[in-house]
Gaussian input, Z-matrix of N, CA and C with variables (Angstrom, degrees):
# hf/3-21g

backbone

0 1
 N
 C     1     B1
 C     2     B2     1     A1
 N     3     B3     2     A2     1     D1
 C     4     B4     3     A3     2     D2
 C     5     B5     4     A4     3     D3
 N     6     B6     5     A5     4     D4
 C     7     B7     6     A6     5     D5
 C     8     B8     7     A7     6     D6
 N     9     B9     8     A8     7     D7
 C    10    B10     9     A9     8     D8
 C    11    B11    10    A10     9     D9
 N    12    B12    11    A11    10    D10
 C    13    B13    12    A12    11    D11
 C    14    B14    13    A13    12    D12
 N    15    B15    14    A14    13    D13
 C    16    B16    15    A15    14    D14
 C    17    B17    16    A16    15    D15
 N    18    B18    17    A17    16    D16
 C    19    B19    18    A18    17    D17
 C    20    B20    19    A19    18    D18
 N    21    B21    20    A20    19    D19
 C    22    B22    21    A21    20    D20
 C    23    B23    22    A22    21    D21
 N    24    B24    23    A23    22    D22
 C    25    B25    24    A24    23    D23
 C    26    B26    25    A25    24    D24
 N    27    B27    26    A26    25    D25
 C    28    B28    27    A27    26    D26
 C    29    B29    28    A28    27    D27
 N    30    B30    29    A29    28    D28
 C    31    B31    30    A30    29    D29
 C    32    B32    31    A31    30    D30
 N    33    B33    32    A32    31    D31
 C    34    B34    33    A33    32    D32
 C    35    B35    34    A34    33    D33
 N    36    B36    35    A35    34    D34
 C    37    B37    36    A36    35    D35
 C    38    B38    37    A37    36    D36
 N    39    B39    38    A38    37    D37
 C    40    B40    39    A39    38    D38
 C    41    B41    40    A40    39    D39
 N    42    B42    41    A41    40    D40
 C    43    B43    42    A42    41    D41
 C    44    B44    43    A43    42    D42
 N    45    B45    44    A44    43    D43
 C    46    B46    45    A45    44    D44
 C    47    B47    46    A46    45    D45
 N    48    B48    47    A47    46    D46
 C    49    B49    48    A48    47    D47
 C    50    B50    49    A49    48    D48
 N    51    B51    50    A50    49    D49
 C    52    B52    51    A51    50    D50
 C    53    B53    52    A52    51    D51
 N    54    B54    53    A53    52    D52
 C    55    B55    54    A54    53    D53
 C    56    B56    55    A55    54    D54
 N    57    B57    56    A56    55    D55
 C    58    B58    57    A57    56    D56
 C    59    B59    58    A58    57    D57
 N    60    B60    59    A59    58    D58
 C    61    B61    60    A60    59    D59
 C    62    B62    61    A61    60    D60
 N    63    B63    62    A62    61    D61
 C    64    B64    63    A63    62    D62
 C    65    B65    64    A64    63    D63
 N    66    B66    65    A65    64    D64
 C    67    B67    66    A66    65    D65
 C    68    B68    67    A67    66    D66
 N    69    B69    68    A68    67    D67
 C    70    B70    69    A69    68    D68
 C    71    B71    70    A70    69    D69
 N    72    B72    71    A71    70    D70
 C    73    B73    72    A72    71    D71
 C    74    B74    73    A73    72    D72
 N    75    B75    74    A74    73    D73
 C    76    B76    75    A75    74    D74
 C    77    B77    76    A76    75    D75
 N    78    B78    77    A77    76    D76
 C    79    B79    78    A78    77    D77
 C    80    B80    79    A79    78    D78
 N    81    B81    80    A80    79    D79
 C    82    B82    81    A81    80    D80
 C    83    B83    82    A82    81    D81
 N    84    B84    83    A83    82    D82
 C    85    B85    84    A84    83    D83
 C    86    B86    85    A85    84    D84
 N    87    B87    86    A86    85    D85
 C    88    B88    87    A87    86    D86
 C    89    B89    88    A88    87    D87
 N    90    B90    89    A89    88    D88
 C    91    B91    90    A90    89    D89
 C    92    B92    91    A91    90    D90
 N    93    B93    92    A92    91    D91
 C    94    B94    93    A93    92    D92
 C    95    B95    94    A94    93    D93
 N    96    B96    95    A95    94    D94
 C    97    B97    96    A96    95    D95
 C    98    B98    97    A97    96    D96
 N    99    B99    98    A98    97    D97
 C   100   B100    99    A99    98    D98
 C   101   B101   100   A100    99    D99
 N   102   B102   101   A101   100   D100
 C   103   B103   102   A102   101   D101
 C   104   B104   103   A103   102   D102
 N   105   B105   104   A104   103   D103
 C   106   B106   105   A105   104   D104
 C   107   B107   106   A106   105   D105
 N   108   B108   107   A107   106   D106
 C   109   B109   108   A108   107   D107
 C   110   B110   109   A109   108   D108
 N   111   B111   110   A110   109   D109
 C   112   B112   111   A111   110   D110
 C   113   B113   112   A112   111   D111
 N   114   B114   113   A113   112   D112
 C   115   B115   114   A114   113   D113
 C   116   B116   115   A115   114   D114
 N   117   B117   116   A116   115   D115
 C   118   B118   117   A117   116   D116
 C   119   B119   118   A118   117   D117
 N   120   B120   119   A119   118   D118
 C   121   B121   120   A120   119   D119
 C   122   B122   121   A121   120   D120
 N   123   B123   122   A122   121   D121
 C   124   B124   123   A123   122   D122
 C   125   B125   124   A124   123   D123
 N   126   B126   125   A125   124   D124
 C   127   B127   126   A126   125   D125
 C   128   B128   127   A127   126   D126
 N   129   B129   128   A128   127   D127
 C   130   B130   129   A129   128   D128
 C   131   B131   130   A130   129   D129
 N   132   B132   131   A131   130   D130
 C   133   B133   132   A132   131   D131
 C   134   B134   133   A133   132   D132
 N   135   B135   134   A134   133   D133
 C   136   B136   135   A135   134   D134
 C   137   B137   136   A136   135   D135
 N   138   B138   137   A137   136   D136
 C   139   B139   138   A138   137   D137
 C   140   B140   139   A139   138   D138
 N   141   B141   140   A140   139   D139
 C   142   B142   141   A141   140   D140
 C   143   B143   142   A142   141   D141
 N   144   B144   143   A143   142   D142
 C   145   B145   144   A144   143   D143
 C   146   B146   145   A145   144   D144
 N   147   B147   146   A146   145   D145
 C   148   B148   147   A147   146   D146
 C   149   B149   148   A148   147   D147
 N   150   B150   149   A149   148   D148
 C   151   B151   150   A150   149   D149
 C   152   B152   151   A151   150   D150
 N   153   B153   152   A152   151   D151
 C   154   B154   153   A153   152   D152
 C   155   B155   154   A154   153   D153
 N   156   B156   155   A155   154   D154
 C   157   B157   156   A156   155   D155
 C   158   B158   157   A157   156   D156
 N   159   B159   158   A158   157   D157
 C   160   B160   159   A159   158   D158
 C   161   B161   160   A160   159   D159
 N   162   B162   161   A161   160   D160
 C   163   B163   162   A162   161   D161
 C   164   B164   163   A163   162   D162
 N   165   B165   164   A164   163   D163
 C   166   B166   165   A165   164   D164
 C   167   B167   166   A166   165   D165
 N   168   B168   167   A167   166   D166
 C   169   B169   168   A168   167   D167
 C   170   B170   169   A169   168   D168
 N   171   B171   170   A170   169   D169
 C   172   B172   171   A171   170   D170
 C   173   B173   172   A172   171   D171
 N   174   B174   173   A173   172   D172
 C   175   B175   174   A174   173   D173
 C   176   B176   175   A175   174   D174
 N   177   B177   176   A176   175   D175
 C   178   B178   177   A177   176   D176
 C   179   B179   178   A178   177   D177
 N   180   B180   179   A179   178   D178
 C   181   B181   180   A180   179   D179
 C   182   B182   181   A181   180   D180
 N   183   B183   182   A182   181   D181
 C   184   B184   183   A183   182   D182
 C   185   B185   184   A184   183   D183
 N   186   B186   185   A185   184   D184
 C   187   B187   186   A186   185   D185
 C   188   B188   187   A187   186   D186
 N   189   B189   188   A188   187   D187
 C   190   B190   189   A189   188   D188
 C   191   B191   190   A190   189   D189
 N   192   B192   191   A191   190   D190
 C   193   B193   192   A192   191   D191
 C   194   B194   193   A193   192   D192
 N   195   B195   194   A194   193   D193
 C   196   B196   195   A195   194   D194
 C   197   B197   196   A196   195   D195
 N   198   B198   197   A197   196   D196
 C   199   B199   198   A198   197   D197
 C   200   B200   199   A199   198   D198
 N   201   B201   200   A200   199   D199
 C   202   B202   201   A201   200   D200
 C   203   B203   202   A202   201   D201
 N   204   B204   203   A203   202   D202
 C   205   B205   204   A204   203   D203
 C   206   B206   205   A205   204   D204
 N   207   B207   206   A206   205   D205
 C   208   B208   207   A207   206   D206
 C   209   B209   208   A208   207   D207
 N   210   B210   209   A209   208   D208
 C   211   B211   210   A210   209   D209
 C   212   B212   211   A211   210   D210
 N   213   B213   212   A212   211   D211
 C   214   B214   213   A213   212   D212
 C   215   B215   214   A214   213   D213
 N   216   B216   215   A215   214   D214
 C   217   B217   216   A216   215   D215
 C   218   B218   217   A217   216   D216
 N   219   B219   218   A218   217   D217
 C   220   B220   219   A219   218   D218
 C   221   B221   220   A220   219   D219
 N   222   B222   221   A221   220   D220
 C   223   B223   222   A222   221   D221
 C   224   B224   223   A223   222   D222
 N   225   B225   224   A224   223   D223
 C   226   B226   225   A225   224   D224
 C   227   B227   226   A226   225   D225
 N   228   B228   227   A227   226   D226
 C   229   B229   228   A228   227   D227
 C   230   B230   229   A229   228   D228
 N   231   B231   230   A230   229   D229
 C   232   B232   231   A231   230   D230
 C   233   B233   232   A232   231   D231
 N   234   B234   233   A233   232   D232
 C   235   B235   234   A234   233   D233
 C   236   B236   235   A235   234   D234
 N   237   B237   236   A236   235   D235
 C   238   B238   237   A237   236   D236
 C   239   B239   238   A238   237   D237
 N   240   B240   239   A239   238   D238
 C   241   B241   240   A240   239   D239
 C   242   B242   241   A241   240   D240
 N   243   B243   242   A242   241   D241
 C   244   B244   243   A243   242   D242
 C   245   B245   244   A244   243   D243
 N   246   B246   245   A245   244   D244
 C   247   B247   246   A246   245   D245
 C   248   B248   247   A247   246   D246
 N   249   B249   248   A248   247   D247
 C   250   B250   249   A249   248   D248
 C   251   B251   250   A250   249   D249
 N   252   B252   251   A251   250   D250
 C   253   B253   252   A252   251   D251
 C   254   B254   253   A253   252   D252
 N   255   B255   254   A254   253   D253
 C   256   B256   255   A255   254   D254
 C   257   B257   256   A256   255   D255
 N   258   B258   257   A257   256   D256
 C   259   B259   258   A258   257   D257
 C   260   B260   259   A259   258   D258
 N   261   B261   260   A260   259   D259
 C   262   B262   261   A261   260   D260
 C   263   B263   262   A262   261   D261
 N   264   B264   263   A263   262   D262
 C   265   B265   264   A264   263   D263
 C   266   B266   265   A265   264   D264
 N   267   B267   266   A266   265   D265
 C   268   B268   267   A267   266   D266
 C   269   B269   268   A268   267   D267
 N   270   B270   269   A269   268   D268
 C   271   B271   270   A270   269   D269
 C   272   B272   271   A271   270   D270
 N   273   B273   272   A272   271   D271
 C   274   B274   273   A273   272   D272
 C   275   B275   274   A274   273   D273
 N   276   B276   275   A275   274   D274
 C   277   B277   276   A276   275   D275
 C   278   B278   277   A277   276   D276
 N   279   B279   278   A278   277   D277
 C   280   B280   279   A279   278   D278
 C   281   B281   280   A280   279   D279

   B1=1.4289
   B2=1.5209
   B3=1.3533
   B4=1.4222
   B5=1.5106
   B6=1.2906
   B7=1.5304
   B8=1.5109
   B9=1.2962
   B10=1.5073
   B11=1.5901
   B12=1.2879
   B13=1.4003
   B14=1.4634
   B15=1.3474
   B16=1.4868
   B17=1.5005
   B18=1.3517
   B19=1.4763
   B20=1.5103
   B21=1.3879
   B22=1.5483
   B23=1.6228
   B24=1.2382
   B25=1.5003
   B26=1.4594
   B27=1.3781
   B28=1.4248
   B29=1.4846
   B30=1.4122
   B31=1.4524
   B32=1.5010
   B33=1.4099
   B34=1.4105
   B35=1.5453
   B36=1.3552
   B37=1.4380
   B38=1.4773
   B39=1.3726
   B40=1.4459
   B41=1.5225
   B42=1.3315
   B43=1.4312
   B44=1.5160
   B45=1.3645
   B46=1.4318
   B47=1.5509
   B48=1.3455
   B49=1.4506
   B50=1.4437
   B51=1.3615
   B52=1.4568
   B53=1.5571
   B54=1.2900
   B55=1.5054
   B56=1.5190
   B57=1.2792
   B58=1.4403
   B59=1.4496
   B60=1.4854
   B61=1.3571
   B62=1.5949
   B63=1.2398
   B64=1.4181
   B65=1.5157
   B66=1.3019
   B67=1.4751
   B68=1.4727
   B69=1.3199
   B70=1.4892
   B71=1.5058
   B72=1.3593
   B73=1.4831
   B74=1.5468
   B75=1.2882
   B76=1.5527
   B77=1.6041
   B78=1.3016
   B79=1.4122
   B80=1.5601
   B81=1.2701
   B82=1.4497
   B83=1.5363
   B84=1.3311
   B85=1.4446
   B86=1.4787
   B87=1.3259
   B88=1.4497
   B89=1.5404
   B90=1.3142
   B91=1.4376
   B92=1.5419
   B93=1.3113
   B94=1.4653
   B95=1.5283
   B96=1.3035
   B97=1.5877
   B98=1.5096
   B99=1.3142
   B100=1.3460
   B101=1.4898
   B102=1.2970
   B103=1.4790
   B104=1.4798
   B105=1.3042
   B106=1.4558
   B107=1.4997
   B108=1.3712
   B109=1.4688
   B110=1.5585
   B111=1.2616
   B112=1.4607
   B113=1.5248
   B114=1.3663
   B115=1.4624
   B116=1.5312
   B117=1.2980
   B118=1.4143
   B119=1.5489
   B120=1.3228
   B121=1.4568
   B122=1.5084
   B123=1.3403
   B124=1.4255
   B125=1.4993
   B126=1.2898
   B127=1.4978
   B128=1.5318
   B129=1.3473
   B130=1.5416
   B131=1.5102
   B132=1.3849
   B133=1.5305
   B134=1.4724
   B135=1.3725
   B136=1.3914
   B137=1.5106
   B138=1.3179
   B139=1.4681
   B140=1.4435
   B141=1.3503
   B142=1.4963
   B143=1.5384
   B144=1.4052
   B145=1.4212
   B146=1.5499
   B147=1.3300
   B148=1.4709
   B149=1.6011
   B150=1.3216
   B151=1.4778
   B152=1.5300
   B153=1.2604
   B154=1.4389
   B155=1.5330
   B156=1.2246
   B157=1.5686
   B158=1.5555
   B159=1.1766
   B160=1.4948
   B161=1.5060
   B162=1.3402
   B163=1.4566
   B164=1.4755
   B165=1.4295
   B166=1.4978
   B167=1.5702
   B168=1.3111
   B169=1.4621
   B170=1.5122
   B171=1.3195
   B172=1.4732
   B173=1.4579
   B174=1.2129
   B175=1.5220
   B176=1.4794
   B177=1.3196
   B178=1.4765
   B179=1.5120
   B180=1.4033
   B181=1.4316
   B182=1.6252
   B183=1.3852
   B184=1.4340
   B185=1.5424
   B186=1.3210
   B187=1.5103
   B188=1.5074
   B189=1.3636
   B190=1.4510
   B191=1.4610
   B192=1.3226
   B193=1.4204
   B194=1.5788
   B195=1.2684
   B196=1.4696
   B197=1.5271
   B198=1.3118
   B199=1.4540
   B200=1.4740
   B201=1.2927
   B202=1.4651
   B203=1.5298
   B204=1.3315
   B205=1.3824
   B206=1.5787
   B207=1.2808
   B208=1.4748
   B209=1.4541
   B210=1.3280
   B211=1.4986
   B212=1.5574
   B213=1.3523
   B214=1.4381
   B215=1.5520
   B216=1.3291
   B217=1.4419
   B218=1.5540
   B219=1.3111
   B220=1.5218
   B221=1.5048
   B222=1.2969
   B223=1.4506
   B224=1.4831
   B225=1.3160
   B226=1.4968
   B227=1.6932
   B228=1.1518
   B229=1.4507
   B230=1.4723
   B231=1.3611
   B232=1.5369
   B233=1.4277
   B234=1.3197
   B235=1.4752
   B236=1.4800
   B237=1.3702
   B238=1.4316
   B239=1.4667
   B240=1.3209
   B241=1.4622
   B242=1.5693
   B243=1.2991
   B244=1.4758
   B245=1.5635
   B246=1.2958
   B247=1.4281
   B248=1.5601
   B249=1.3013
   B250=1.5236
   B251=1.5773
   B252=1.3984
   B253=1.3734
   B254=1.4931
   B255=1.3497
   B256=1.4862
   B257=1.4979
   B258=1.3560
   B259=1.4820
   B260=1.5119
   B261=1.2815
   B262=1.4231
   B263=1.5106
   B264=1.3505
   B265=1.4644
   B266=1.4139
   B267=1.3316
   B268=1.4401
   B269=1.5450
   B270=1.2337
   B271=1.5556
   B272=1.4991
   B273=1.2702
   B274=1.4333
   B275=1.5156
   B276=1.3047
   B277=1.4726
   B278=1.5345
   B279=1.4150
   B280=1.5131
   B281=1.4973
   A1=109.97
   A2=117.64
   A3=120.25
   A4=109.48
   A5=118.68
   A6=122.10
   A7=108.65
   A8=113.58
   A9=119.58
   A10=105.07
   A11=112.93
   A12=117.90
   A13=106.64
   A14=113.33
   A15=119.19
   A16=109.32
   A17=122.79
   A18=122.26
   A19=110.98
   A20=105.43
   A21=110.83
   A22=108.42
   A23=113.44
   A24=119.24
   A25=110.41
   A26=116.37
   A27=118.85
   A28=110.11
   A29=117.47
   A30=120.25
   A31=105.18
   A32=117.10
   A33=118.46
   A34=108.68
   A35=118.42
   A36=120.74
   A37=116.04
   A38=118.35
   A39=119.21
   A40=114.33
   A41=116.83
   A42=120.31
   A43=118.79
   A44=115.33
   A45=117.04
   A46=107.50
   A47=113.99
   A48=117.86
   A49=107.76
   A50=117.21
   A51=124.51
   A52=106.46
   A53=116.07
   A54=118.40
   A55=111.96
   A56=117.92
   A57=122.90
   A58=107.34
   A59=116.12
   A60=117.60
   A61=109.16
   A62=117.93
   A63=121.86
   A64=111.08
   A65=115.83
   A66=119.54
   A67=107.09
   A68=119.28
   A69=122.88
   A70=102.57
   A71=112.72
   A72=119.52
   A73=110.99
   A74=117.71
   A75=125.64
   A76=104.74
   A77=115.08
   A78=119.92
   A79=114.30
   A80=115.42
   A81=122.43
   A82=110.07
   A83=115.65
   A84=118.80
   A85=112.27
   A86=118.86
   A87=125.33
   A88=110.28
   A89=115.51
   A90=122.56
   A91=110.52
   A92=118.71
   A93=122.46
   A94=111.73
   A95=112.24
   A96=118.19
   A97=108.05
   A98=120.74
   A99=128.15
   A100=116.53
   A101=110.53
   A102=118.98
   A103=112.21
   A104=117.52
   A105=121.38
   A106=110.56
   A107=116.62
   A108=119.33
   A109=113.55
   A110=114.57
   A111=120.53
   A112=112.19
   A113=116.92
   A114=120.42
   A115=111.95
   A116=118.18
   A117=123.63
   A118=109.50
   A119=116.31
   A120=119.55
   A121=110.82
   A122=118.47
   A123=127.19
   A124=109.05
   A125=120.40
   A126=124.98
   A127=110.80
   A128=117.66
   A129=119.76
   A130=112.42
   A131=115.79
   A132=121.25
   A133=113.22
   A134=115.87
   A135=121.99
   A136=107.77
   A137=120.73
   A138=125.61
   A139=109.65
   A140=116.64
   A141=121.35
   A142=103.50
   A143=115.61
   A144=122.50
   A145=105.90
   A146=110.70
   A147=118.39
   A148=105.89
   A149=119.44
   A150=123.89
   A151=107.49
   A152=116.04
   A153=119.93
   A154=110.49
   A155=119.66
   A156=123.09
   A157=102.23
   A158=125.32
   A159=125.82
   A160=108.79
   A161=116.59
   A162=118.98
   A163=115.42
   A164=111.56
   A165=114.88
   A166=110.48
   A167=114.43
   A168=118.58
   A169=109.71
   A170=118.17
   A171=122.47
   A172=111.36
   A173=120.44
   A174=122.13
   A175=112.56
   A176=118.06
   A177=117.16
   A178=107.91
   A179=120.19
   A180=117.94
   A181=112.00
   A182=112.75
   A183=115.62
   A184=110.04
   A185=115.23
   A186=120.21
   A187=106.65
   A188=121.88
   A189=123.33
   A190=115.04
   A191=118.03
   A192=120.57
   A193=108.08
   A194=116.58
   A195=119.70
   A196=108.14
   A197=117.95
   A198=123.56
   A199=116.33
   A200=116.94
   A201=126.73
   A202=104.96
   A203=120.07
   A204=120.84
   A205=105.66
   A206=117.65
   A207=122.68
   A208=109.08
   A209=117.53
   A210=122.53
   A211=105.92
   A212=108.29
   A213=116.19
   A214=111.36
   A215=116.22
   A216=115.78
   A217=110.51
   A218=115.23
   A219=118.33
   A220=112.74
   A221=117.88
   A222=118.31
   A223=113.34
   A224=115.30
   A225=117.75
   A226=109.36
   A227=114.94
   A228=119.98
   A229=110.50
   A230=114.14
   A231=116.20
   A232=107.85
   A233=120.72
   A234=121.47
   A235=109.32
   A236=115.27
   A237=120.94
   A238=118.41
   A239=112.87
   A240=117.02
   A241=116.56
   A242=113.61
   A243=122.75
   A244=106.40
   A245=117.80
   A246=117.80
   A247=105.75
   A248=112.63
   A249=119.00
   A250=109.48
   A251=115.43
   A252=110.44
   A253=117.03
   A254=117.62
   A255=117.03
   A256=108.43
   A257=119.28
   A258=122.59
   A259=111.20
   A260=117.87
   A261=120.73
   A262=109.17
   A263=116.13
   A264=117.67
   A265=116.21
   A266=122.96
   A267=124.54
   A268=107.59
   A269=114.46
   A270=119.41
   A271=110.07
   A272=119.21
   A273=125.19
   A274=113.87
   A275=118.40
   A276=125.76
   A277=105.23
   A278=114.41
   A279=118.63
   A280=102.46
   D1=134.54
   D2=178.94
   D3=-90.29
   D4=131.94
   D5=176.77
   D6=-81.34
   D7=136.89
   D8=178.51
   D9=-100.00
   D10=134.42
   D11=176.22
   D12=-119.36
   D13=141.01
   D14=-179.25
   D15=-67.27
   D16=133.56
   D17=178.94
   D18=-63.93
   D19=147.14
   D20=-175.87
   D21=-71.48
   D22=140.44
   D23=177.72
   D24=-120.16
   D25=129.07
   D26=-179.23
   D27=-123.66
   D28=139.25
   D29=179.48
   D30=-83.07
   D31=141.09
   D32=178.13
   D33=-108.04
   D34=156.81
   D35=-179.04
   D36=-58.99
   D37=-23.83
   D38=-179.63
   D39=-84.58
   D40=9.58
   D41=-178.57
   D42=89.06
   D43=0.05
   D44=178.50
   D45=-99.96
   D46=-177.34
   D47=-179.40
   D48=-131.51
   D49=153.47
   D50=-176.72
   D51=-117.78
   D52=124.41
   D53=170.86
   D54=-122.51
   D55=129.18
   D56=176.99
   D57=-95.52
   D58=132.30
   D59=174.92
   D60=-155.26
   D61=168.37
   D62=178.88
   D63=-108.44
   D64=132.32
   D65=-173.99
   D66=-128.48
   D67=130.74
   D68=178.89
   D69=-94.60
   D70=127.77
   D71=-179.30
   D72=-133.67
   D73=139.58
   D74=174.29
   D75=-58.81
   D76=148.72
   D77=178.79
   D78=-56.61
   D79=-27.62
   D80=179.96
   D81=-64.44
   D82=-42.41
   D83=178.61
   D84=-69.90
   D85=-36.99
   D86=174.86
   D87=-58.67
   D88=-42.63
   D89=177.73
   D90=-63.71
   D91=-41.59
   D92=178.53
   D93=-65.65
   D94=-36.19
   D95=177.22
   D96=-67.34
   D97=-39.68
   D98=169.92
   D99=-49.86
   D100=-50.95
   D101=177.92
   D102=-66.76
   D103=-40.02
   D104=173.99
   D105=-59.61
   D106=-45.60
   D107=177.50
   D108=-59.02
   D109=-42.66
   D110=178.16
   D111=-60.48
   D112=-45.01
   D113=177.00
   D114=-65.20
   D115=-39.96
   D116=-178.95
   D117=-70.69
   D118=-33.52
   D119=-179.34
   D120=-70.35
   D121=-38.03
   D122=175.81
   D123=-65.28
   D124=-43.63
   D125=177.73
   D126=-65.54
   D127=-41.60
   D128=-176.27
   D129=-90.47
   D130=-7.11
   D131=-177.29
   D132=53.84
   D133=46.84
   D134=175.03
   D135=-165.46
   D136=159.16
   D137=179.45
   D138=-61.23
   D139=144.11
   D140=-176.77
   D141=-133.98
   D142=136.49
   D143=-178.81
   D144=-89.02
   D145=164.58
   D146=-179.19
   D147=-66.31
   D148=-32.01
   D149=175.72
   D150=-57.82
   D151=-52.04
   D152=-178.25
   D153=-64.30
   D154=-37.23
   D155=179.59
   D156=-66.04
   D157=-45.55
   D158=-178.45
   D159=-61.22
   D160=-53.46
   D161=178.58
   D162=-53.00
   D163=-43.45
   D164=-178.65
   D165=-67.83
   D166=-37.48
   D167=-178.54
   D168=-65.59
   D169=-43.13
   D170=175.67
   D171=-62.05
   D172=-42.00
   D173=179.20
   D174=-70.44
   D175=-32.90
   D176=-176.58
   D177=-79.56
   D178=-26.15
   D179=178.78
   D180=-90.47
   D181=-9.56
   D182=179.77
   D183=-73.29
   D184=-29.61
   D185=-175.66
   D186=-69.59
   D187=-24.69
   D188=179.53
   D189=-100.47
   D190=-8.72
   D191=-178.58
   D192=-78.63
   D193=153.12
   D194=178.16
   D195=-100.62
   D196=86.19
   D197=171.93
   D198=-70.00
   D199=-41.80
   D200=-176.19
   D201=-82.86
   D202=122.24
   D203=179.90
   D204=-121.08
   D205=148.83
   D206=175.36
   D207=-54.26
   D208=149.66
   D209=-179.01
   D210=-59.39
   D211=137.62
   D212=174.59
   D213=89.84
   D214=-18.57
   D215=179.23
   D216=-86.79
   D217=125.46
   D218=176.70
   D219=-105.83
   D220=140.77
   D221=174.52
   D222=-63.55
   D223=151.82
   D224=179.92
   D225=-70.25
   D226=143.51
   D227=-178.39
   D228=-70.08
   D229=130.37
   D230=179.73
   D231=-81.11
   D232=147.48
   D233=174.01
   D234=-71.85
   D235=148.67
   D236=-179.19
   D237=-61.75
   D238=-12.12
   D239=177.18
   D240=-93.18
   D241=-2.12
   D242=-179.92
   D243=-60.08
   D244=135.08
   D245=179.34
   D246=-139.11
   D247=-150.95
   D248=-177.02
   D249=-61.79
   D250=-29.16
   D251=-179.27
   D252=-69.89
   D253=-2.50
   D254=176.04
   D255=-96.05
   D256=-0.77
   D257=171.29
   D258=-74.96
   D259=158.66
   D260=178.93
   D261=-60.60
   D262=138.34
   D263=178.45
   D264=-81.90
   D265=149.26
   D266=-177.79
   D267=-77.99
   D268=124.04
   D269=-178.45
   D270=-72.23
   D271=160.97
   D272=178.59
   D273=-83.67
   D274=5.91
   D275=-175.97
   D276=-103.88
   D277=151.90
   D278=-177.98
   D279=-89.37

């Protein structure tokens, strides 16, 4: 049996938190993250890591996500097989 350990969480000076974890992704999703990193690098005029691309993508979709729900409304339960493919896809536009 493999023991699961909670990922380390660190508070950052800017008020955010950093969590290190391992995520298994299909190569297609890694390729999309690479494309996102390339677009972000061109926009920022500097090299961008896949970590930065993921963080940027999560932040950009967070503003459109509905985290606050009216009282009494519960989100639908996600199936246990839901993975990265259930995340918003990276579009082909910059």
